[in-house]
C-alpha positions in Angstrom: 36.8 -36.0 45.8 33.7 -34.0 45.5 30.3 -35.0 44.3 29.0 -33.4 41.1 25.2 -32.9 41.0 24.7 -31.5 37.5 25.2 -34.3 35.0 23.9 -31.9 32.3 27.4 -30.3 32.3 28.9 -33.5 30.9 25.9 -35.0 29.1 26.8 -33.8 25.7 30.4 -35.0 26.2 29.3 -38.5 26.9 27.0 -38.6 23.9 29.1 -36.6 21.5 29.3 -39.5 19.1 25.5 -40.2 19.1 24.1 -39.6 15.6 21.4 -37.2 16.5 21.3 -35.9 12.9 20.6 -39.4 11.5 17.8 -40.0 14.0 16.3 -36.6 13.3 16.5 -37.2 9.6 14.7 -40.6 10.1 11.9 -38.8 12.0 11.7 -36.2 9.2 11.3 -39.0 6.6 8.4 -40.5 8.5 6.7 -37.2 9.0 7.0 -36.1 5.4 5.4 -39.4 4.2 2.1 -38.6 5.9 1.3 -34.9 5.7 2.7 -31.4 6.0 3.9 -30.8 9.5 5.3 -27.7 11.1 4.9 -27.7 14.8 6.4 -30.6 16.8 6.1 -31.5 20.5 9.2 -33.3 21.8 9.0 -35.2 25.1 12.3 -35.6 26.9 14.0 -32.9 24.8 17.2 -32.9 26.8 19.7 -30.3 25.6 18.0 -29.9 22.2 20.3 -32.0 20.1 17.5 -33.6 18.0 15.6 -30.3 17.9 18.7 -28.6 16.4 18.5 -30.7 13.2 14.7 -30.6 13.0 14.6 -26.8 13.4 17.2 -26.7 10.6 14.7 -28.5 8.4 12.0 -25.9 9.0 10.1 -27.3 12.0 9.3 -25.5 15.2 9.9 -27.7 18.2 8.4 -27.3 21.7 10.3 -29.5 24.1 9.4 -30.8 27.6 12.0 -32.1 29.9 12.0 -32.9 33.7 15.5 -31.8 34.3 16.1 -28.1 35.2 19.8 -28.5 34.5 19.2 -30.0 31.0 17.1 -27.0 30.1 19.6 -24.6 31.5 22.3 -26.2 29.3 20.1 -26.6 26.2 21.0 -25.1 22.9 19.8 -21.7 21.9 18.1 -22.4 18.6 15.6 -20.4 16.6 12.1 -22.0 16.7 13.0 -24.2 19.7 11.5 -23.7 23.1 12.4 -26.0 26.0 10.1 -26.1 29.1 10.4 -27.9 32.4 7.7 -30.5 32.9 6.7 -34.1 33.5 5.6 -35.9 30.3 2.7 -37.5 32.2 1.2 -34.3 33.5 2.3 -31.1 31.6 -0.3 -28.9 30.0 0.6 -26.4 27.2 -2.9 -25.5 26.2 -2.1 -25.9 22.6 -2.1 -28.7 19.9 0.7 -29.8 17.7 1.0 -31.4 14.2 3.1 -34.3 15.6 4.9 -35.5 18.7 8.2 -37.3 19.1 10.2 -38.8 22.0 13.6 -40.1 21.3 16.6 -41.7 23.2 14.4 -44.1 25.1 12.5 -41.6 27.2 9.4 -43.8 26.9 11.3 -46.6 28.7 11.5 -44.4 31.8 7.8 -45.0 32.2 8.0 -48.0 34.5 4.4 -48.6 35.4 1.3 -49.2 33.3 -0.3 -46.1 35.0 2.7 -44.0 33.9 2.5 -45.2 30.3 -1.2 -44.6 30.0 -0.9 -41.1 31.6 1.9 -40.1 29.2 0.0 -41.4 26.1 -3.2 -39.7 27.2 -1.4 -36.5 27.7 0.3 -36.6 24.3 -3.0 -37.4 22.7 -4.5 -34.3 24.3 -1.8 -32.1 22.8 -2.2 -33.5 19.2 -4.4 -32.5 16.4 -6.7 -35.1 14.8 -5.0 -37.8 12.8 -1.6 -36.6 14.0 1.4 -38.9 14.7 3.4 -39.7 17.7 6.9 -41.3 17.1 8.9 -42.7 20.0 11.6 -45.2 20.7 11.9 -47.8 23.4 13.8 -50.8 24.6 12.5 -53.9 22.8 11.8 -56.9 25.0 13.0 -59.8 22.7 16.4 -58.0 22.2 16.9 -57.2 25.9 16.3 -60.8 26.8 18.5 -62.1 24.1 21.4 -59.7 24.3 21.2 -59.1 28.1 22.4 -55.9 29.7 26.1 -56.0 30.2 28.6 -54.3 32.6 30.6 -51.6 30.9 33.4 -49.3 31.7 33.9 -46.4 29.2 36.0 -43.2 29.0 34.8 -40.0 27.4 36.6 -36.7 27.1 36.8 -33.3 25.5 39.0 -30.2 26.1 37.6 -29.7 29.6 36.5 -33.1 31.0 37.8 -36.6 31.2 35.0 -39.0 32.3 35.1 -42.6 33.4 31.7 -44.1 33.4 31.0 -47.5 34.9 27.7 -49.2 34.1 26.2 -51.9 36.4 22.8 -53.3 35.3 20.4 -55.3 37.3 17.4 -57.1 35.6 14.0 -57.5 37.2 12.3 -60.0 34.9 9.0 -59.9 36.8 8.7 -56.2 36.1 10.3 -56.0 32.6 12.8 -53.5 34.1 16.5 -53.0 33.9 18.0 -51.0 36.8 21.0 -49.3 35.3 23.5 -48.0 37.9 26.0 -45.4 36.7 29.1 -44.4 38.5 30.9 -41.4 37.0 34.4 -40.2 37.9 35.0 -36.8 36.4 38.2 -34.9 36.1 37.9 -31.2 35.2 41.2 -30.5 33.3 40.7 -26.7 33.5 40.3 -26.6 37.3 42.4 -29.7 38.1 39.5 -31.0 40.2 37.9 -34.5 40.5 34.3 -35.3 41.1 32.2 -38.4 41.7 28.6 -38.8 40.6 26.2 -41.7 40.9 22.8 -42.2 39.2 20.3 -45.0 38.9 18.0 -45.3 35.8 15.1 -47.7 35.8 14.4 -48.7 32.2 11.3 -50.7 31.1 11.4 -52.9 28.0 8.2 -53.5 26.0 6.8 -56.0 23.6 4.8 -55.1 20.5 1.7 -56.6 22.1 2.0 -54.3 25.1 2.3 -51.2 22.9 -0.8 -52.3 20.9 -2.7 -52.7 24.2 -1.7 -49.3 25.5 -2.9 -47.7 22.2 -6.4 -49.1 22.7 -6.7 -47.4 26.1 -5.3 -44.1 25.0 -6.9 -43.2 21.6 -4.1 -44.3 19.4 -3.7 -46.7 16.5 -0.3 -48.5 16.1 0.8 -47.9 12.6 4.2 -49.6 12.6 7.2 -50.6 14.8 10.6 -50.6 13.1 14.3 -49.9 13.6 14.6 -46.1 13.6 17.5 -45.6 11.2 17.3 -48.6 8.9 13.5 -49.0 8.8 14.1 -52.8 9.1 11.8 -55.1 11.0 12.8 -55.4 14.7 14.6 -58.6 15.7 16.0 -60.0 18.9 19.2 -58.1 18.1 17.4 -54.7 17.9 17.8 -53.2 21.4 15.9 -50.1 20.6 13.0 -49.7 18.1 10.6 -47.0 17.3 6.8 -47.0 17.2 4.6 -44.8 15.0 1.2 -44.1 16.5 -1.7 -42.2 14.9 -4.3 -40.4 17.0 -7.8 -41.8 16.4 -9.9 -39.2 14.7 -12.9 -39.9 17.0 -11.0 -39.7 20.2 
């Protein structure tokens, strides 16, 4: 069996049932409540699945992603640009009406230094009084529900994918190390591949998010479930935060 290095080839197969449209619509509702917004900065834009629905609603989206393969496999959409970059350090020399970061990109920021760097960088790219909407793993729910081992199968006309998930929790760091093992069968070429990845995901409390806001020129407006707008509970694994850039920062 051969090792496959480009997970981006099968990424959209694995997440084909993810409701990107609903999540993008939820973001749209939040943005339209506040002011007229046209230009959005998206952190961790991946293959452009959220951008597709936002661009269809009339926004222009400028994405930043740290995976060259994801960008190469991203959708070709009018008013969507996808650039390679690190969300902590990129510099576009322009300001946006709003910023978003979905699918738990924020939880990849494992250290306080990384969180602060990313928030400061977002702040730098936003106009005054603009909003930053992002989701993250919610501490009470992670501790209550606990990460579980999983073995799932995904497939389309080309690939059949067996994905094994083995999590390891580091309570002293608020981090879940998620170990993925992929066995991929390419039906069109009759070839098998093995691919392994490790993702370190940090979970946050509301108090932590509030504290980070104070250091980075943001005000925490709200934390809710993204699609239902309900108050987070210990059963809400992922929640979203709405931050507003301080006008004097």
